[in-house]
N, CA and C of each residue as an Amber inpcrd file, in Angstrom:
protein
   666
  -4.7860000 -14.2130000   9.3800000  -5.5890000 -13.7160000   8.3550000
  -6.2220000 -14.9320000   7.6410000  -7.5900000 -14.8650000   7.5220000
  -8.2740000 -16.0170000   6.8720000  -8.7950000 -15.5520000   5.4630000
  -9.2820000 -14.3860000   5.3910000  -9.7940000 -13.9670000   4.0650000
  -9.2780000 -12.5710000   3.6590000  -8.4520000 -12.4500000   2.6370000
  -7.6680000 -11.3110000   2.3040000  -8.2050000 -10.6660000   0.9960000
  -8.3780000  -9.3690000   1.0140000  -8.6850000  -8.6480000  -0.2190000
  -7.3570000  -7.9350000  -0.5340000  -6.7150000  -8.3560000  -1.7000000
  -5.3410000  -7.8860000  -2.1710000  -5.5600000  -7.0230000  -3.3480000
  -5.3160000  -5.7780000  -3.2770000  -5.3720000  -4.7760000  -4.3480000
  -4.0290000  -4.6270000  -4.9180000  -3.8740000  -4.8940000  -6.3360000
  -2.5740000  -4.6260000  -7.0120000  -1.6840000  -6.0990000  -6.9950000
  -2.3820000  -7.0360000  -7.1930000  -1.8010000  -8.3710000  -7.0690000
  -0.7640000  -8.6780000  -8.3060000  -0.8750000  -7.9360000  -9.3240000
  -0.1470000  -8.2500000 -10.4710000   1.3560000  -7.7260000 -10.4960000
   1.7190000  -6.8290000  -9.5270000   2.9780000  -6.3930000  -9.3590000
   3.9160000  -7.3890000  -8.7280000   5.1800000  -6.9510000  -8.6260000
   6.1740000  -7.8910000  -8.0770000   5.8280000  -8.2790000  -6.6350000
   5.6240000  -7.3300000  -5.7750000   5.4090000  -7.5020000  -4.3580000
   3.9460000  -8.1280000  -4.2500000   3.0430000  -7.6060000  -4.9550000
   1.6080000  -8.0310000  -4.8720000   1.5630000  -9.5430000  -5.2870000
   2.1200000  -9.9790000  -6.3120000   2.0720000 -11.3700000  -6.6980000
   2.7390000 -12.2660000  -5.7040000   3.9560000 -11.8010000  -5.1210000
   4.6240000 -12.5850000  -4.1280000   3.7070000 -12.6970000  -2.7970000
   3.0710000 -11.6000000  -2.4410000   2.2330000 -11.6350000  -1.3070000
   1.0480000 -12.6330000  -1.5810000   0.4350000 -12.7320000  -2.7080000
  -0.6160000 -13.5660000  -3.0590000  -0.0630000 -15.0450000  -2.9490000
   1.0640000 -15.3000000  -3.4910000   1.4910000 -16.7210000  -3.3620000
   1.8300000 -17.1010000  -1.9160000   2.4180000 -16.1690000  -1.1490000
   2.7350000 -16.4450000   0.2330000   1.4410000 -16.6660000   1.0350000
   0.4790000 -15.9030000   0.8380000  -0.8370000 -16.0840000   1.5100000
  -1.4780000 -17.4620000   1.0800000  -1.4800000 -17.7490000  -0.1410000
  -1.9780000 -19.0560000  -0.5870000  -1.2710000 -20.2050000   0.0740000
   0.0590000 -20.0450000   0.1700000   0.7790000 -21.1630000   0.8460000
   0.4650000 -21.3190000   2.3160000  -0.0230000 -20.3220000   2.8030000
  -0.5220000 -20.3660000   4.2680000  -1.9310000 -20.8190000   4.3840000
  -2.5470000 -21.1790000   3.3560000  -3.9750000 -21.6180000   3.3710000
  -4.9040000 -20.4530000   3.4260000  -4.4940000 -19.2500000   3.1770000
  -5.4180000 -18.1040000   3.2770000  -6.2090000 -17.8720000   1.9650000
  -7.4560000 -17.5160000   2.1400000  -8.3280000 -17.2370000   0.9790000
  -7.9360000 -15.8660000   0.5070000  -7.6670000 -15.6130000  -0.7450000
  -7.2390000 -14.3530000  -1.3760000  -8.1930000 -14.0250000  -2.5180000
  -8.8390000 -12.8050000  -2.3850000  -9.4630000 -12.2260000  -3.4430000
  -8.5910000 -11.1570000  -3.9820000  -8.1080000 -11.2790000  -5.2580000
  -7.0250000 -10.4260000  -5.7620000  -7.5550000  -9.6100000  -6.9160000
  -7.3350000  -8.2300000  -6.9500000  -7.8520000  -7.4750000  -8.0380000
  -6.6320000  -6.5750000  -8.4580000  -6.6350000  -6.2460000  -9.7130000
  -5.7360000  -5.3500000 -10.3020000  -6.2260000  -4.6780000 -11.5880000
  -5.7050000  -3.5780000 -11.9720000  -6.1470000  -3.0370000 -13.3460000
  -5.7280000  -3.9180000 -14.5060000  -4.5880000  -4.4790000 -14.4200000
  -4.0400000  -5.1820000 -15.6170000  -4.7700000  -6.5540000 -15.7850000
  -5.3380000  -7.1720000 -14.7230000  -5.9850000  -8.4430000 -14.8000000
  -7.5420000  -8.3260000 -14.7680000  -8.0150000  -7.4040000 -14.0060000
  -9.5250000  -7.2750000 -13.8450000 -10.0990000  -6.0340000 -14.3090000
  -9.1860000  -5.0710000 -14.7640000  -9.6800000  -3.7780000 -15.2000000
 -10.1390000  -2.8180000 -14.0990000  -9.7210000  -3.1480000 -12.8290000
 -10.0970000  -2.3380000 -11.6950000  -9.1140000  -1.3670000 -11.5400000
  -9.5450000  -0.0350000 -11.8330000  -8.6640000   1.0940000 -11.7610000
  -8.9430000   1.8340000 -10.4740000  -8.0210000   1.8400000  -9.5460000
  -8.2830000   2.3770000  -8.2230000  -8.3060000   4.0110000  -8.2990000
  -7.8940000   4.5440000  -9.3760000  -7.9050000   6.0040000  -9.5250000
  -9.2720000   6.4390000  -9.9820000 -10.1840000   5.5540000 -10.3690000
 -11.6040000   5.9210000 -10.6930000 -12.5290000   5.3840000  -9.5380000
 -13.2880000   6.3230000  -9.0370000 -14.1320000   5.8870000  -7.9580000
 -15.1800000   5.0380000  -8.3820000 -15.6900000   5.1940000  -9.6000000
 -16.7190000   4.2460000 -10.1100000 -16.2200000   2.9240000 -10.1500000
 -14.9980000   2.6950000 -10.6150000 -14.4040000   1.4520000 -10.6760000
 -14.2610000   0.7890000  -9.3300000 -13.8600000   1.5570000  -8.3020000
 -13.7160000   0.9910000  -6.9500000 -15.1270000   0.6390000  -6.3200000
 -16.0580000   1.4600000  -6.6200000 -17.3270000   1.2920000  -6.1370000
 -17.8750000  -0.0780000  -6.6980000 -17.8040000  -0.2240000  -7.9870000
 -18.1960000  -1.5160000  -8.7050000 -17.5530000  -2.7700000  -8.1740000
 -16.2130000  -2.5370000  -7.9300000 -15.5060000  -3.7050000  -7.3800000
 -15.9430000  -4.1050000  -6.0120000 -16.1410000  -3.1270000  -5.1650000
 -16.6210000  -3.3910000  -3.7790000 -18.0140000  -3.9580000  -3.8210000
 -18.8260000  -3.4270000  -4.6490000 -20.2160000  -3.9590000  -4.7220000
 -20.2080000  -5.4790000  -5.1250000 -19.2970000  -5.7900000  -6.0450000
 -19.2640000  -7.2210000  -6.5580000 -18.6860000  -8.1830000  -5.3950000
 -18.0100000  -7.6250000  -4.3900000 -17.4780000  -8.4840000  -3.3840000
 -18.4750000  -8.8320000  -2.3720000 -19.4450000  -8.0430000  -2.1690000
 -20.5070000  -8.3960000  -1.2060000 -21.3530000  -9.5520000  -1.5330000
 -21.7960000 -10.3910000  -0.6000000 -21.7200000 -10.2010000   0.8700000
 -20.6150000 -10.7140000   1.4820000 -19.4570000 -10.9160000   0.8800000
 -18.2180000 -11.4120000   1.5520000 -17.8020000 -10.4100000   2.5310000
 -16.9510000 -10.8670000   3.4520000 -16.3160000  -9.9790000   4.4540000
 -14.7820000 -10.3960000   4.5980000 -13.9710000  -9.4870000   4.8180000
 -12.5260000  -9.7350000   4.7930000 -11.9380000  -9.2980000   6.1660000
 -10.9310000 -10.0520000   6.6100000 -10.2610000  -9.6970000   7.8170000
  -8.9640000  -8.9560000   7.4720000  -8.6120000  -8.7470000   6.1950000
  -7.4860000  -7.8540000   5.8450000  -7.7220000  -7.3870000   4.4680000
  -7.4100000  -6.0800000   4.2630000  -7.3150000  -5.4280000   2.9740000
  -5.8850000  -4.9110000   2.8100000  -5.2260000  -5.3760000   1.7830000
  -3.8790000  -5.0370000   1.5720000  -3.7720000  -4.2650000   0.1850000
  -3.3210000  -3.0460000   0.2610000  -3.1520000  -2.3000000  -0.9460000
  -1.7310000  -2.2130000  -1.4480000  -1.3770000  -3.0970000  -2.3970000
  -0.0580000  -3.2970000  -2.8180000   0.2250000  -2.5610000  -4.2170000
  -0.7000000  -1.6530000  -4.6210000  -0.5700000  -1.0400000  -5.8740000
   0.3470000   0.2000000  -5.6480000   0.8630000   0.7390000  -6.7620000
   1.7530000   1.8140000  -6.6710000   2.5930000   1.9420000  -7.9930000
   3.2500000   3.1260000  -8.1340000   4.0560000   3.3010000  -9.3400000
   5.0800000   4.3270000  -9.0470000   6.2240000   4.2010000  -9.6900000
   7.3460000   5.2100000  -9.6030000   7.5590000   5.9770000 -10.9340000
   7.7140000   5.1960000 -11.9800000   7.6470000   5.8940000 -13.2910000
   6.2810000   5.8350000 -13.9120000   5.6800000   7.0400000 -14.2190000
   4.3540000   7.0350000 -14.7730000   4.4760000   7.8910000 -16.0540000
   3.8730000   7.3810000 -17.1500000   3.8830000   8.0730000 -18.4540000
   5.2140000   8.6790000 -18.7840000   6.2950000   7.8870000 -18.4700000
   7.6410000   8.2170000 -18.8830000   8.3650000   9.2350000 -17.9580000
   7.6810000   9.6600000 -16.9840000   8.2800000  10.7890000 -16.0300000
   8.9510000   9.9660000 -14.9570000  10.2760000  10.2810000 -14.8090000
  11.1390000   9.6850000 -13.7050000  11.3110000  10.5410000 -12.5120000
  11.6760000   9.9750000 -11.4090000  11.6900000  10.8360000 -10.2420000
  12.7150000  12.1210000 -10.3870000  12.2480000  13.1260000  -9.9390000
  12.9920000  14.3950000 -10.1010000  14.2560000  14.4370000  -9.2870000
  15.3530000  14.9450000  -9.8700000  16.5890000  15.1600000  -9.1450000
  16.6360000  16.6000000  -8.6010000  15.8420000  17.4110000  -9.2260000
  15.8090000  18.8880000  -8.6470000  14.5240000  19.4390000  -9.0160000
  14.1510000  20.6100000  -8.3710000  12.9470000  21.2310000  -8.5720000
  12.7800000  21.5890000 -10.0880000  13.8400000  21.8630000 -10.6830000
  13.8200000  22.3170000 -12.1240000  13.1570000  21.2230000 -13.0550000
  13.0870000  19.9720000 -12.6620000  12.5380000  19.0040000 -13.3530000
  11.1260000  18.6490000 -13.0250000  10.5680000  19.3630000 -11.9810000
   9.1970000  19.0380000 -11.6540000   8.2180000  19.6670000 -12.5850000
   7.1630000  18.7870000 -12.9100000   6.0910000  19.1720000 -13.6800000
   4.7490000  18.9650000 -13.0920000   3.8070000  19.8200000 -13.2910000
   2.4950000  19.4950000 -12.5830000   1.8410000  18.2620000 -13.1440000
   2.1160000  17.8820000 -14.4020000   1.5220000  16.6120000 -14.9180000
   1.9430000  15.4710000 -14.2220000   3.3100000  15.3430000 -13.9720000
   3.9980000  14.2170000 -13.3230000   3.5060000  14.1040000 -11.8850000
   3.4190000  15.3420000 -11.1980000   2.9530000  15.3070000  -9.8190000
   1.4920000  14.8470000  -9.7220000   0.5960000  15.3470000 -10.6130000
  -0.7630000  14.8770000 -10.5710000  -0.8190000  13.3390000 -10.7740000
  -0.0920000  12.8050000 -11.6820000  -0.0670000  11.3640000 -11.9770000
   0.3110000  10.6010000 -10.6510000   1.3380000  11.0580000 -10.0390000
   1.8610000  10.4400000  -8.7890000   0.7810000  10.4290000  -7.7190000
   0.0670000  11.5500000  -7.5790000  -0.9300000  11.5580000  -6.5180000
  -2.2400000  10.7340000  -6.8310000  -2.5300000  10.6630000  -8.1830000
  -3.6680000   9.8070000  -8.6170000  -3.3890000   8.2830000  -8.1790000
  -2.2050000   7.8630000  -8.5620000  -1.9310000   6.3030000  -8.3140000
  -1.5150000   6.0870000  -6.9250000  -0.6440000   6.8270000  -6.3010000
  -0.0580000   6.5780000  -4.9420000  -0.8660000   7.1890000  -3.7230000
  -1.7220000   8.1690000  -3.9410000  -2.4430000   8.7770000  -2.8770000
  -3.9470000   8.6260000  -3.0670000  -4.4990000   9.1220000  -4.1630000
  -5.9340000   9.1760000  -4.2820000  -6.5180000   7.7360000  -4.4850000
  -5.8420000   6.8880000  -5.2860000  -6.2470000   5.5030000  -5.3960000
  -6.4210000   4.7280000  -4.1150000  -5.3250000   4.6380000  -3.4370000
  -5.4890000   3.9880000  -1.9470000  -6.4680000   4.7160000  -1.0510000
  -6.6850000   5.9240000  -1.1470000  -7.6760000   6.6520000  -0.3300000
  -9.1230000   6.1500000  -0.7090000  -9.3650000   6.0650000  -2.0050000
 -10.5750000   5.6130000  -2.5480000 -10.8920000   4.0920000  -2.0210000
  -9.8730000   3.2980000  -2.0490000 -10.0620000   1.9680000  -1.6360000
 -10.3320000   1.8990000  -0.1510000  -9.6120000   2.7220000   0.6400000
  -9.9540000   2.8350000   2.0270000 -11.3910000   3.3230000   2.2370000
 -11.8470000   4.2050000   1.4590000 -13.2400000   4.7780000   1.6910000
 -14.2500000   3.7190000   1.4270000 -14.0910000   2.8220000   0.4480000
 -15.1800000   1.9160000  -0.0700000 -14.9760000   0.5350000   0.5060000
 -13.8530000   0.1960000   1.0470000 -13.6800000  -1.2750000   1.5270000
 -14.1690000  -1.4860000   3.0240000 -14.3670000  -0.3380000   3.7210000
 -14.8160000  -0.4260000   5.1030000 -16.0000000  -1.3030000   5.2980000
 -16.9530000  -1.2950000   4.2910000 -18.1310000  -2.0090000   4.4530000
 -18.0020000  -3.5720000   4.2830000 -16.8290000  -3.9900000   3.7400000
 -16.5720000  -5.4550000   3.7060000 -15.5190000  -5.8360000   4.6780000
 -15.1480000  -4.9970000   5.6070000 -14.1430000  -5.3530000   6.5360000
 -14.8510000  -5.8040000   7.9320000 -14.3900000  -6.9240000   8.4200000
 -15.0510000  -7.5340000   9.6800000 -14.9340000  -6.5270000  10.8150000
 -15.9760000  -6.6080000  11.6390000 -16.0140000  -5.6820000  12.8150000
 -15.8450000  -6.4100000  14.1550000 -16.0140000  -7.6530000  14.1630000
 -16.1860000  -8.4180000  15.3770000 -14.8620000  -9.0500000  15.8400000
 -13.8280000  -8.7920000  15.1490000 -12.4330000  -9.3100000  15.4490000
 -11.4480000  -8.4490000  14.8410000 -10.0690000  -8.8930000  15.1280000
  -9.0360000  -8.1550000  14.5360000  -9.1030000  -8.0860000  13.0820000
  -8.7320000  -6.9880000  12.5320000  -8.6870000  -6.8000000  11.0190000
  -7.4620000  -5.9150000  10.6800000  -7.1510000  -5.9940000   9.4720000
  -5.8870000  -5.3030000   8.9810000  -6.3040000  -4.5220000   7.7140000
  -5.8040000  -3.2400000   7.7240000  -5.9140000  -2.4240000   6.5170000
  -4.5290000  -1.9390000   6.3390000  -3.9010000  -2.3260000   5.1870000
  -2.4840000  -2.0200000   5.0150000  -2.2300000  -1.4290000   3.6500000
  -1.4970000  -0.3140000   3.6270000  -1.1450000   0.2900000   2.3680000
   0.4470000   0.2570000   2.2510000   0.9390000  -0.2580000   1.1580000
   2.4000000  -0.2160000   1.0000000   2.7820000   1.2170000   0.6420000
   3.6510000   1.6890000   1.5030000   4.1520000   3.0560000   1.3700000
   5.6960000   2.9480000   0.9540000   6.3820000   3.9220000   1.3650000
   7.8770000   3.9770000   1.0650000   8.5310000   4.8570000   2.0870000
   9.6950000   4.4600000   2.4230000  10.5580000   5.2560000   3.4250000
  10.8260000   6.7170000   2.8950000  10.9100000   6.7800000   1.5660000
  11.1150000   8.1300000   1.0370000   9.8940000   9.0380000   1.2200000
   8.7260000   8.5340000   1.6420000   7.6640000   9.3340000   2.0010000
   7.7740000   9.9840000   3.3800000   8.8020000   9.5570000   4.0740000
   8.9120000  10.0680000   5.5060000   9.5400000  11.4960000   5.3130000
   8.9550000  12.4340000   5.9860000   9.4780000  13.8140000   6.0470000
  10.5930000  13.8490000   7.0270000  10.4710000  13.1770000   8.1660000
  11.4540000  13.2100000   9.1640000  12.7690000  12.5080000   8.7990000
  12.7490000  11.4750000   7.7780000  13.8460000  10.7240000   7.4120000
  14.4530000  11.2370000   6.1460000  13.9540000  12.3140000   5.5910000
  14.3980000  12.7630000   4.3140000  15.7390000  13.4810000   4.4580000
  16.8540000  12.9970000   3.9990000  18.1890000  13.5730000   4.1290000
  18.8130000  13.9520000   2.8280000  18.1680000  13.4390000   1.6420000
  18.7420000  13.5380000   0.3960000  17.9900000  14.4940000  -0.5680000
  16.7160000  14.7680000  -0.2800000  15.9780000  15.5890000  -1.1520000
  15.6360000  14.8820000  -2.4370000  15.1200000  15.6650000  -3.5240000
  14.8720000  15.1180000  -4.7160000  13.5210000  14.2980000  -4.6410000
  13.1430000  13.6310000  -5.7360000  12.0950000  12.7420000  -5.9020000
  10.7890000  13.3800000  -5.4030000  10.6680000  14.6370000  -5.7210000
   9.6000000  15.4790000  -5.2180000   8.1990000  14.8750000  -5.3610000
   7.7850000  14.4830000  -6.5170000   6.4380000  14.0740000  -6.7260000
   6.0850000  12.7370000  -6.0290000   7.0660000  11.8190000  -6.1560000
   6.8600000  10.4040000  -5.4680000   6.9340000  10.5230000  -3.9180000
   7.8620000  11.2920000  -3.4550000   7.9430000  11.5420000  -2.0150000
   6.6280000  12.1230000  -1.4430000   6.1460000  13.2040000  -2.1660000
   5.0250000  13.9460000  -1.6890000   3.7780000  13.0420000  -1.7050000
   3.6070000  12.2410000  -2.8150000   2.5210000  11.4210000  -2.9190000
   2.4980000  10.3150000  -1.7860000   3.6780000   9.8610000  -1.4370000
   3.7050000   8.7740000  -0.4280000   3.5270000   9.4050000   1.0250000
   4.0430000  10.7260000   1.0960000   3.7560000  11.3350000   2.4130000
   2.3030000  11.6840000   2.6500000   1.6700000  11.9920000   1.5500000
   0.1290000  12.2190000   1.6250000  -0.5850000  10.9320000   1.8740000
  -0.1080000   9.7720000   1.2940000  -0.6820000   8.5420000   1.5410000
  -0.5710000   8.2200000   3.1050000   0.5940000   8.4960000   3.6940000
   0.8110000   8.3540000   5.0720000  -0.1500000   9.1370000   5.9740000
  -0.4830000  10.2760000   5.4710000  -1.4200000  11.0270000   6.2620000
  -2.8300000  10.4770000   6.0250000  -3.2070000   9.9990000   4.9110000
  -4.4340000   9.2230000   4.7150000  -4.5170000   8.1130000   5.7050000
  -3.4950000   7.3440000   5.7800000  -3.5210000   6.1950000   6.6760000
  -3.6860000   6.6190000   8.0960000  -3.0400000   7.6180000   8.4860000
  -3.0400000   8.1310000   9.9380000  -4.4790000   8.5020000  10.2550000
  -5.1240000   9.3440000   9.3940000  -6.4450000   9.8710000   9.6810000
  -7.4820000   8.6360000   9.5350000  -7.2990000   7.7890000   8.5780000
  -8.2110000   6.6250000   8.4270000  -8.2690000   5.8060000   9.6790000
  -7.0870000   5.5670000  10.2530000  -6.9250000   4.6340000  11.4030000
  -7.8230000   5.3710000  12.6110000  -7.6970000   6.6580000  12.7220000
  -8.5690000   7.3300000  13.8000000 -10.0360000   7.0610000  13.6490000
 -10.4710000   7.2520000  12.3530000 -11.8710000   7.1160000  12.0340000
 -12.3250000   5.5790000  12.1120000 -11.5410000   4.7490000  11.5920000
 -11.8290000   3.3760000  11.5730000 -12.0180000   2.7240000  12.9010000
 -11.3330000   3.2220000  13.9360000 -11.3020000   2.7420000  15.2580000
 -12.7200000   2.9730000  15.8340000 -13.4340000   3.8610000  15.3640000
 -14.8720000   4.2320000  15.8990000 -15.6810000   3.1760000  15.5850000
 -15.5840000   2.5250000  14.4610000 -16.5080000   1.4980000  14.0270000
 -15.9120000   0.0310000  14.0330000 -14.6610000  -0.0560000  13.9590000
 -13.9130000  -1.2450000  13.9000000 -12.7750000  -1.2100000  15.0290000
 -13.1970000  -1.3990000  16.2750000 -12.3370000  -1.1770000  17.4130000
 -11.0410000  -2.0430000  17.4080000 -11.0620000  -3.2140000  16.7320000
  -9.9730000  -4.0470000  16.7240000  -9.1180000  -4.0240000  15.3720000
  -9.4220000  -2.9710000  14.5460000  -8.7070000  -2.8070000  13.2970000
  -7.3730000  -2.2500000  13.4860000  -6.4200000  -2.7500000  12.6620000
  -5.1040000  -2.0990000  12.6300000  -4.8730000  -1.5740000  11.1840000
  -4.8380000  -0.3040000  11.1090000  -4.6180000   0.4110000   9.7910000
  -3.2540000   1.0270000   9.8190000  -2.4120000   0.5370000   8.8860000
  -1.0080000   1.0750000   8.9440000  -0.4680000   1.3270000   7.5690000
   0.5820000   2.1290000   7.4410000   1.3960000   2.1960000   6.2280000
   2.6940000   1.2650000   6.4700000   3.1040000   0.5530000   5.4240000
   4.1620000  -0.3500000   5.5190000   5.1590000  -0.2390000   4.4030000
   6.3900000  -0.1370000   4.8240000   7.4850000   0.0820000   3.8820000
   8.0750000  -1.3210000   3.5720000   8.0970000  -1.8020000   2.3680000
   8.6350000  -3.1610000   2.1010000  10.1440000  -3.2900000   2.0350000
  10.8340000  -2.1800000   2.0460000  12.2550000  -2.2090000   1.7740000
  12.5010000  -2.1170000   0.2610000  13.7090000  -2.2090000  -0.1050000
  14.1750000  -2.1540000  -1.4920000  13.9940000  -3.5920000  -2.0480000
  13.1130000  -3.7350000  -3.0210000  12.8310000  -5.0680000  -3.6190000
  13.1000000  -5.0150000  -5.0880000  13.6310000  -6.2190000  -5.5140000
  14.0520000  -6.3680000  -6.8920000  12.7940000  -6.6620000  -7.8080000
  12.2560000  -5.5750000  -8.2850000  11.1150000  -5.8050000  -9.1190000
  11.2770000  -4.7900000 -10.3800000  10.4670000  -4.8570000 -11.3330000
  10.3670000  -3.9770000 -12.4360000  10.2160000  -2.4840000 -11.9390000
   9.6140000  -2.3970000 -10.8300000   9.3540000  -1.1020000 -10.3160000
  10.5730000  -0.3440000  -9.9120000  11.6470000  -1.0730000  -9.3640000
  12.8320000  -0.5410000  -8.8680000  14.0970000  -0.7380000  -9.7200000
  13.9790000  -1.5720000 -10.7440000  15.1490000  -2.0880000 -11.4290000
  16.1090000  -0.9800000 -11.9130000  15.5970000   0.2210000 -12.3220000
  16.4580000   1.3070000 -12.7900000  17.0790000   2.1820000 -11.6500000
  16.7010000   1.8810000 -10.3520000  17.1070000   2.6730000  -9.2520000
  17.7670000   1.8810000  -8.1820000  18.0920000   0.6670000  -8.3410000
  18.7110000  -0.0610000  -7.3190000  20.0900000   0.3890000  -7.0360000
  20.9510000   0.5550000  -8.0310000  22.2450000   1.0080000  -7.8390000
  23.0220000   0.0730000  -6.8760000  23.6510000   0.5810000  -5.8190000
  24.3670000  -0.2630000  -4.9260000  23.4750000  -0.5140000  -3.7040000
  22.2910000  -0.2420000  -3.7050000  21.4010000  -0.3970000  -2.5000000
  21.0630000  -1.9660000  -2.3630000  21.2390000  -2.3920000  -1.1920000
  20.8660000  -3.7430000  -0.9260000  19.4390000  -3.9250000  -1.2100000
  19.0820000  -5.0800000  -1.8070000  17.6980000  -5.4070000  -2.2210000
  17.3710000  -6.9200000  -1.9710000  16.1180000  -7.1120000  -1.7640000
  15.7090000  -8.5660000  -1.5880000  14.7320000  -8.9490000  -2.6850000
  14.5840000 -10.2440000  -2.9120000  13.7070000 -10.7230000  -3.9080000
  12.1840000 -10.5530000  -3.3880000  11.2120000 -10.4380000  -4.2130000
   9.7950000 -10.2490000  -3.8630000   9.3320000 -11.2810000  -2.8670000
   9.7380000 -12.5070000  -2.9890000   9.3180000 -13.6360000  -2.0420000
   9.7830000 -13.3460000  -0.6370000  11.0490000 -12.9390000  -0.5550000
  11.6640000 -12.5520000   0.8090000  10.8810000 -11.3360000   1.3510000
  10.6390000 -10.3210000   0.4720000   9.8710000  -9.1100000   0.9810000
   8.4960000  -9.4990000   1.5250000   7.8550000 -10.3290000   0.7470000
   6.4820000 -10.7320000   1.1020000   6.5930000 -11.5540000   2.4760000
   7.5400000 -12.4010000   2.6450000   7.6100000 -13.0550000   3.9530000
   7.9270000 -12.1230000   5.1420000   8.7040000 -11.0910000   4.8510000
   9.0330000 -10.0780000   5.9580000   7.7530000  -9.3230000   6.2890000
   7.0430000  -8.9370000   5.2570000   5.8480000  -8.0690000   5.5300000
   4.7400000  -8.8680000   6.3120000   4.5510000 -10.1950000   5.8550000
   3.5600000 -10.9350000   6.5960000   3.9350000 -11.2320000   8.1200000
   5.3130000 -11.3890000   8.2170000   5.7730000 -11.5310000   9.6570000
   5.4120000 -10.3170000  10.4590000   5.6560000  -9.0440000   9.9560000
   5.2440000  -7.8740000  10.6330000   3.7860000  -7.8220000  10.8900000
   2.9210000  -8.1290000   9.9260000   1.5290000  -8.0390000  10.0540000
   1.0180000  -8.9890000  11.1930000   1.6520000 -10.1130000  11.2470000
   1.2030000 -11.1140000  12.1900000   1.4040000 -10.7520000  13.6630000
   2.3080000  -9.7160000  13.9470000   2.5140000  -9.2970000  15.2320000
   1.8190000  -8.0070000  15.7700000   1.0690000  -7.4760000  14.8300000
   0.4090000  -6.1070000  15.1160000  -0.8700000  -6.2780000  15.9130000
  -1.2210000  -5.2280000  16.7110000  -2.4240000  -5.2250000  17.4580000
  -3.0480000  -3.8000000  17.2100000  -4.2990000  -3.6880000  17.7530000
  -5.0740000  -2.4410000  17.5010000  -4.2080000  -1.2350000  18.0730000
  -3.3900000  -1.4330000  19.0550000  -2.5520000  -0.4480000  19.5840000
  -1.4770000   0.1930000  18.6090000  -1.2930000  -0.5900000  17.5070000
  -0.3400000  -0.1790000  16.5800000  -0.9340000   0.6110000  15.4230000
  -2.2170000   0.6800000  15.3710000  -2.9760000   1.3330000  14.2620000
  -2.5820000   2.6940000  14.1380000  -2.5350000   3.1920000  12.7830000
  -2.1650000   4.5960000  12.6200000  -0.6220000   4.8320000  12.5430000
   0.1070000   3.7380000  12.4160000   1.6650000   3.9560000  12.4510000
   2.1880000   3.6060000  11.1370000   3.4640000   3.8270000  10.9970000
   4.2400000   3.5700000   9.7850000   5.3900000   2.6540000  10.1150000
   5.4110000   1.4280000   9.5710000   6.4200000   0.4760000   9.9050000
   7.2870000   0.1230000   8.7280000   8.4370000  -0.3770000   8.9010000
   9.2500000  -0.8750000   7.7950000   9.1280000  -2.4220000   7.7900000
   9.7850000  -3.1470000   6.9430000   9.7410000  -4.4650000   6.7320000
  10.1930000  -5.3220000   7.9360000  10.9810000  -4.7500000   8.7950000
  11.4430000  -5.4230000  10.0360000  10.5970000  -5.1500000  11.1710000
   9.5380000  -4.3750000  11.1040000   8.6720000  -4.0550000  12.2400000
   9.1130000  -2.7790000  12.9670000  10.0420000  -2.0670000  12.4020000
  10.5670000  -0.8180000  13.1990000   9.6550000   0.3700000  12.7310000
   9.3380000   1.2820000  13.7030000   8.6950000   2.4760000  13.3570000
   9.4910000   3.4290000  12.4530000   8.9220000   3.9620000  11.5350000
   9.5340000   5.0540000  10.6200000   8.9440000   6.3790000  10.9580000
   9.7910000   7.3930000  11.2490000   9.1560000   8.7020000  11.4410000
   8.3640000   9.2630000  10.3500000   7.2840000  10.0630000  10.7610000
   6.4270000  10.6410000   9.6800000   7.1860000  11.7200000   8.9310000
């Protein structure tokens, strides 16, 4: 990767990815709502951000944005806790936002060589791997994101034949995002998570496009 567009660089994983890329000598254009006012849930904001990037071109677009607790709503332990407001909020941030980024960043993605389009997803978004239930809104939003990635990979291949468009699970990472939910789950620091993710990305080819990988490069069932 030579020139990366990083969406959501102010979060724990996003900032670690930015630092890791810089240390590799990669040029990084980093955007986030907290530092640049770029709200990926607003199509006008995404359009303006992409227009400001031209005539640059990028060989990687990494969407590291996401949220677990939104407006005080925590992951549901049962259906009785589900509310339409919390579900809508989850879909805005974790599904619609990344979909809008995918829609509008195609025009700044290189076509003549390998490129990467990556959205950070979550293993709990896997339908096939769901054995515990609960977390209805967050799980559903991430599962929907995975479908967006799958479909986008098919379309992107028509215009960008060397593109690799994937969903990527970073593992459990010690950030503000997860601090209330770690419990006894093994977790890694953001810097280690970033190194793991970049190692996976470095080994992908166009034949891997449209798939869902974890931090170690293993496929996750949809």
